[in-house]
C-alpha positions as CSV (number, residue, x, y, z in Angstrom):
1,L,126.7,176.6,117.9
2,L,130.3,175.7,117.4
3,T,129.8,172.7,115.1
4,G,126.8,174.0,113.1
5,L,126.1,177.7,113.0
6,L,129.7,178.9,113.1
7,P,131.0,176.7,110.3
8,S,127.9,177.6,108.2
9,Y,128.6,181.3,108.7
10,L,132.2,181.0,107.7
11,I,131.3,179.1,104.6
12,Y,128.6,181.7,103.8
13,K,131.2,184.5,104.1
14,A,133.8,182.8,102.1
15,D,134.6,184.7,98.9
16,I,134.3,182.2,96.0
17,H,135.6,183.2,92.6
18,Y,134.2,181.1,89.7
19,Q,135.9,180.6,86.4
20,P,134.0,180.8,83.1
21,F,131.3,178.2,82.9
22,F,132.9,175.6,80.6
23,K,136.3,176.0,82.2
24,E,134.7,175.5,85.6
25,L,132.8,172.5,84.3
26,L,136.0,171.0,82.9
27,H,137.7,171.4,86.3
28,K,134.8,169.7,88.1
29,L,134.8,166.8,85.7
30,A,138.6,166.4,85.9
31,F,138.3,166.4,89.7
32,M,135.6,163.7,89.6
33,L,137.7,161.6,87.3
34,L,140.7,161.8,89.6
35,M,138.4,161.0,92.5
36,F,137.2,157.8,90.9
37,V,140.8,156.9,89.8
38,G,141.9,157.4,93.4
39,I,139.1,155.2,94.7
40,G,140.0,152.5,92.2
41,I,143.7,152.6,93.2
42,V,142.8,152.3,96.9
43,A,140.3,149.5,96.3
44,F,142.9,147.6,94.2
45,F,145.6,147.7,96.9
46,Y,143.6,147.8,100.1
47,Y,140.3,146.0,99.1
48,Q,140.6,143.5,102.0
49,D,140.8,146.3,104.6
50,Y,137.9,148.3,103.3
51,A,135.6,145.4,102.4
52,A,135.6,144.1,105.9
53,F,135.4,147.5,107.5
54,G,132.6,148.6,105.2
55,R,130.6,145.4,105.9
56,N,131.1,145.7,109.7
57,N,130.1,149.4,109.6
58,S,127.5,149.5,106.9
59,E,125.9,152.7,108.4
60,L,128.9,154.7,107.3
61,R,127.7,154.8,103.7
62,R,125.0,157.2,104.9
63,Y,127.7,159.8,105.7
64,I,129.2,159.9,102.2
65,V,128.3,163.4,100.9
66,P,126.8,164.0,98.4
67,T,126.7,160.4,97.0
68,Y,124.3,159.0,99.5
69,F,122.0,162.0,99.5
70,V,121.8,162.0,95.7
71,S,121.3,158.2,95.4
72,S,118.6,158.2,98.1
73,A,116.8,161.1,96.5
74,S,117.0,159.5,93.1
75,K,115.6,156.2,94.4
76,Y,112.8,158.0,96.2
77,L,111.8,160.0,93.1
78,N,112.0,156.9,90.9
79,E,109.9,154.7,93.2
80,H,107.2,157.4,94.1
81,Y,106.9,159.6,91.0
82,L,108.7,158.3,87.9
83,Q,107.7,154.6,87.9
84,T,104.1,153.4,87.3
85,P,103.1,151.0,90.1
86,M,102.8,147.5,88.8
87,E,99.5,145.7,89.5
88,Y,100.1,142.6,91.6
89,Q,99.8,139.3,89.6
90,Q,98.7,136.1,91.3
91,L,100.1,133.0,89.7
92,G,99.1,129.4,89.8
93,L,95.7,129.9,91.4
94,D,94.6,126.7,89.6
95,A,97.5,124.7,90.9
96,K,96.6,121.3,92.1
97,N,98.7,118.9,94.2
98,A,99.2,115.8,92.1
99,S,96.9,113.0,93.1
100,R,98.6,110.1,94.8
101,N,97.6,106.7,96.2
102,P,95.5,107.5,99.3
103,N,97.3,104.8,101.2
104,T,100.6,106.6,100.9
105,K,102.0,108.8,103.7
106,P,102.0,112.6,103.2
107,N,105.1,114.2,101.7
108,L,107.4,116.2,104.0
109,L,110.2,118.2,102.3
110,V,112.6,120.4,104.3
111,F,114.2,123.0,102.1
112,V,117.3,124.5,103.7
113,V,118.2,127.8,102.2
114,G,121.9,128.4,102.6
115,E,123.8,131.6,103.1
116,T,127.2,132.6,101.6
117,A,128.3,129.0,100.9
118,R,130.5,128.4,97.9
119,S,130.9,125.0,96.3
120,M,134.7,125.0,96.1
121,S,134.8,124.7,99.9
122,Y,132.7,121.5,99.9
123,Q,134.2,118.1,100.1
124,Y,131.5,116.9,97.8
125,Y,133.0,119.0,95.0
126,G,136.6,118.0,95.5
127,Y,137.8,120.2,98.3
128,N,140.7,118.6,100.2
129,K,139.4,119.2,103.7
130,P,136.7,117.2,105.4
131,T,134.0,119.9,105.4
132,N,131.3,117.4,104.9
133,A,132.2,114.9,107.5
134,H,128.8,114.9,109.1
135,T,126.8,114.0,106.0
136,Q,129.4,112.0,104.1
137,N,127.8,108.7,104.9
138,Q,124.1,109.7,104.7
139,G,123.6,109.3,101.0
140,L,123.3,112.9,99.9
141,I,123.3,113.7,96.2
142,A,125.5,116.6,95.2
143,F,124.4,118.6,92.1
144,N,127.5,119.7,90.2
145,D,128.1,123.1,88.6
146,T,125.3,125.0,90.2
147,S,125.2,128.8,89.6
148,S,123.5,131.4,91.7
149,C,121.2,134.1,90.3
150,G,123.0,136.9,92.1
151,T,125.9,137.6,94.4
152,A,123.8,138.9,97.2
153,T,120.9,137.6,99.2
154,A,118.6,140.5,98.2
155,V,118.9,139.5,94.6
156,S,119.3,135.7,94.7
157,L,116.5,134.9,97.1
158,P,113.7,136.7,95.2
159,C,115.1,135.5,91.9
160,M,115.5,131.9,93.1
161,F,111.8,131.6,94.0
162,S,110.4,133.7,91.1
163,R,109.3,132.3,87.7
164,M,112.1,134.3,86.0
165,G,115.6,133.2,85.3
166,R,118.7,135.2,85.8
167,A,118.8,136.4,82.2
168,D,115.4,138.1,82.4
169,Y,115.1,138.7,86.1
170,D,113.4,142.0,87.0
171,P,113.1,142.8,90.7
172,R,110.1,145.0,90.2
173,R,108.2,142.3,88.4
174,A,109.3,139.7,90.9
175,N,107.9,141.8,93.8
176,A,104.6,142.3,91.9
177,Q,103.8,138.6,91.4
178,D,103.5,135.3,93.3
179,T,106.5,133.2,94.0
180,V,106.8,129.4,93.7
181,I,106.2,129.3,97.4
182,D,102.9,131.0,96.9
183,V,102.0,128.5,94.1
184,L,102.8,125.6,96.5
185,S,100.4,127.1,99.0
186,H,97.7,127.6,96.3
187,S,97.9,123.9,95.5
188,G,97.0,122.9,99.0
189,I,100.5,122.1,100.3
190,K,101.2,123.4,103.8
191,V,104.1,125.8,103.6
192,Q,106.1,127.3,106.5
193,W,109.2,129.5,106.5
194,F,111.6,129.8,109.5
195,D,114.3,132.5,109.3
196,N,117.6,132.8,111.1
197,D,119.1,135.2,108.6
198,S,118.3,138.6,107.3
199,G,114.7,137.9,106.3
200,C,113.1,136.2,103.3
201,K,113.2,139.4,101.1
202,G,109.4,139.2,100.5
203,V,109.2,135.6,99.2
204,C,107.5,134.2,102.3
205,D,105.2,137.2,103.1
206,Q,102.0,135.4,102.1
207,V,102.7,132.1,103.9
208,E,103.2,131.2,107.5
209,N,106.6,132.6,108.5
210,L,108.6,133.2,111.6
211,T,111.9,135.1,112.1
212,I,113.9,133.7,115.0
213,D,113.9,135.9,118.1
214,L,117.6,136.7,118.8
215,K,117.0,136.5,122.5
216,S,114.9,133.3,122.4
217,D,117.6,130.9,123.5
218,P,120.4,132.1,125.7
219,K,122.5,129.0,124.8
220,L,122.3,129.5,121.1
221,C,121.7,133.3,120.8
222,S,123.8,136.2,121.7
223,G,121.2,138.9,121.2
224,Q,122.8,139.8,117.8
225,Y,122.9,136.4,116.2
226,C,121.7,132.9,116.8
227,F,123.5,129.7,115.8
228,D,121.6,127.7,113.2
229,Q,120.9,125.0,115.7
230,V,118.0,127.2,116.9
231,L,116.2,126.2,113.7
232,L,116.5,122.5,114.6
233,N,114.5,123.2,117.8
234,K,111.7,124.8,115.7
235,L,111.8,121.8,113.3
236,D,111.4,119.4,116.3
237,K,108.2,121.3,117.4
238,I,106.8,121.2,113.8
239,L,107.4,117.5,113.4
240,A,105.9,116.8,116.8
241,V,102.6,118.2,115.6
242,A,102.6,115.7,112.6
243,P,100.7,117.6,109.9
244,S,98.4,115.3,107.9
245,Q,98.9,117.1,104.5
246,D,101.8,117.4,102.2
247,T,104.2,119.9,103.8
248,V,107.2,122.0,102.7
249,I,109.3,123.6,105.5
250,F,111.8,126.3,104.6
251,L,114.8,126.8,107.0
252,H,116.7,130.0,106.1
253,I,120.1,129.6,107.8
254,I,122.7,132.3,108.5
255,G,125.3,129.7,107.4
256,S,128.6,131.3,106.5
257,H,127.7,135.0,106.4
258,G,130.8,137.2,106.9
259,P,133.0,138.9,107.7
260,T,132.1,137.7,111.3
261,Y,132.6,134.0,110.2
262,Y,133.7,133.0,113.7
263,L,130.2,133.9,115.1
264,R,128.6,131.3,112.9
265,Y,129.6,128.2,114.8
266,P,129.8,127.2,118.5
267,P,133.2,126.5,120.1
268,E,132.7,122.8,120.0
269,H,132.5,123.0,116.2
270,R,135.8,124.8,115.9
271,K,137.6,122.0,114.1
272,F,139.9,123.8,111.7
273,I,142.6,125.8,113.5
274,P,144.1,128.3,113.7
275,D,141.0,130.3,112.9
276,C,140.2,134.0,112.9
277,P,138.1,134.9,115.9
278,R,137.6,138.6,114.9
279,S,135.6,140.7,112.4
280,D,138.5,142.7,111.0
281,I,139.6,139.8,108.8
282,Q,142.4,142.0,107.2
283,N,144.3,141.3,110.4
284,C,144.2,137.6,110.0
285,S,146.4,135.3,107.9
286,Q,145.0,133.7,104.8
287,E,145.2,130.3,106.6
288,E,143.2,131.6,109.6
289,L,140.6,133.1,107.3
290,I,140.1,130.0,105.3
291,N,139.9,127.8,108.4
292,T,137.3,130.1,109.9
293,Y,135.2,129.9,106.8
294,D,135.6,126.2,106.6
295,N,134.4,125.8,110.1
296,T,131.1,127.5,109.0
297,I,130.8,125.1,106.2
298,L,131.4,122.1,108.5
299,Y,128.8,123.5,111.0
300,T,126.3,123.9,108.2
301,D,127.0,120.3,107.3
302,F,126.2,119.3,110.9
303,I,122.9,121.2,110.6
304,L,122.1,119.3,107.4
305,S,123.0,115.9,109.0
306,E,120.7,116.7,111.9
307,V,117.8,117.6,109.6
308,V,118.3,114.2,107.8
309,N,118.4,112.4,111.1
310,K,115.2,114.0,112.2
311,L,113.5,113.2,108.9
312,K,114.7,109.6,109.2
313,G,113.0,109.4,112.6
314,K,109.7,110.4,111.1
315,Q,109.6,108.0,108.1
316,D,106.8,106.0,109.7
317,M,104.6,109.1,109.4
318,F,105.9,110.9,106.3
319,D,107.6,110.4,103.0
320,T,110.6,112.6,103.7
321,A,113.2,114.5,101.7
322,M,115.6,117.4,102.2
323,L,117.0,119.9,99.7
324,Y,119.8,122.3,100.4
325,L,120.8,125.3,98.2
326,S,122.9,128.3,98.9
327,D,122.0,131.8,97.8
328,H,125.5,132.9,96.6
329,G,129.1,132.2,97.3
330,E,132.0,134.1,98.9
331,S,135.4,135.4,97.9
332,L,138.2,134.8,100.4
333,G,141.1,136.6,98.8
334,E,141.1,134.9,95.4
335,K,141.9,137.5,92.7
336,G,142.2,140.1,95.5
337,M,138.5,140.0,96.3
338,Y,136.7,139.4,99.6
339,L,133.1,138.8,100.7
340,H,130.4,139.0,98.0
341,G,128.2,141.4,96.2
342,A,130.3,142.0,93.1
343,P,128.5,142.9,89.9
344,Y,127.5,139.6,88.3
345,S,129.3,140.5,85.0
346,I,132.6,140.6,86.8
347,A,131.9,138.4,89.8
348,P,134.4,135.5,90.2
349,K,133.2,132.0,90.3
350,E,133.8,131.9,94.1
351,Q,130.8,134.2,94.4
352,T,128.5,132.5,91.9
353,S,129.2,128.7,92.2
354,V,127.0,127.3,95.0
355,P,126.3,123.9,96.5
356,M,123.1,122.1,96.0
357,L,122.5,118.9,97.9
358,A,119.6,116.5,98.3
359,W,118.6,113.6,100.5
360,V,115.6,111.5,99.5
361,S,114.1,108.7,101.6
362,N,113.2,105.4,99.8
363,D,109.5,105.9,100.4
364,F,109.6,109.4,99.1
365,S,111.2,108.3,95.8
366,Q,109.0,105.3,95.4
367,D,105.7,107.0,96.2
368,N,106.6,110.0,94.0
369,Q,108.0,107.8,91.2
370,L,111.4,109.3,91.3
371,N,114.2,107.3,89.6
372,M,117.0,108.1,91.9
373,T,119.6,106.4,89.7
374,C,118.6,108.9,86.9
375,V,118.6,111.8,89.4
376,A,122.2,110.9,90.6
377,Q,123.4,110.6,87.0
378,R,121.9,114.0,86.1
379,A,123.4,115.5,89.2
380,E,126.8,114.3,88.2
381,Q,126.5,115.9,84.7
382,G,126.0,119.3,86.3
383,G,124.8,122.5,84.6
384,F,122.3,123.7,87.2
385,S,121.3,127.1,88.5
386,H,118.7,129.0,90.6
387,D,116.7,129.0,87.4
388,N,116.0,125.3,88.0
């Protein structure tokens, strides 16, 4: 009564005097212009405060009146009435797994899909801190100058596994056709997707997939998040079954997703200190913020090293390899920007330059006729992207 009917009645009884139409329109447009200018000024001087607050309280956007109502209504009308539904297109139904010597072992590739990792925080790319201490001596190949398709997972993930490149990427088309994951499955390769992040954004819907139960392991899960080590346990179970066919296993890690960077690594992996053990990163120093993010990169490196070790332990049964590629990068205050999701046209390199790493066993390279010297040389040259 007090918070609904009474205010509505007072608004209804208010005597509103309108000016002539064009004068009223001019005033409204001027007010909107001033509003956007004000938002721009606030964002310029206080972006760090609002970026973290908005990411930690994403539900608040639903209370922005009338912006959220108008945008939601427009989206609904567009999807249900204004757009012609696209017929789903299956691709690569005639795909065949390349014939190999029947005496060779089946291939096993583990594809680790990274989250919010930027290449400039990797020791492999010249960073001055030992963020790759775990894999440094395991013979990984680092692919230089790799660009993401987008600055957010919802864009990069579908784009990465579609047949389209960033220049011609269309999310509607991508959702209405098979992904490269589906084509792998069509060819007879066993494909499995295990997710410890925000879901596969549709790319794994037609293959065997599992999202980690956030209460599945009290030691590794808080009920809200799980450390990425929980995926290693899943990998152990898969490897114990020993599939007899060529297999690709996707591990979608939560990696370095912020702003709660401190929740991405266990206490024993807290190597760079002082760090920032809080979600309101605007109240941390730049050193603390960088250290916290670097701890997430180091922990991801630990995950990759464990994947390699597990694959090495199965070389008597499989030809093994690992590929790691992040979906997008992250801003940590450079140029006054934080987190990610900036429009690609203005996004800084921190958000678009991502790490891509590979480990290949000797048997995998020999049986699949890979010239690893050539691969290493090409990786050094750089110029890669999610289009590849």
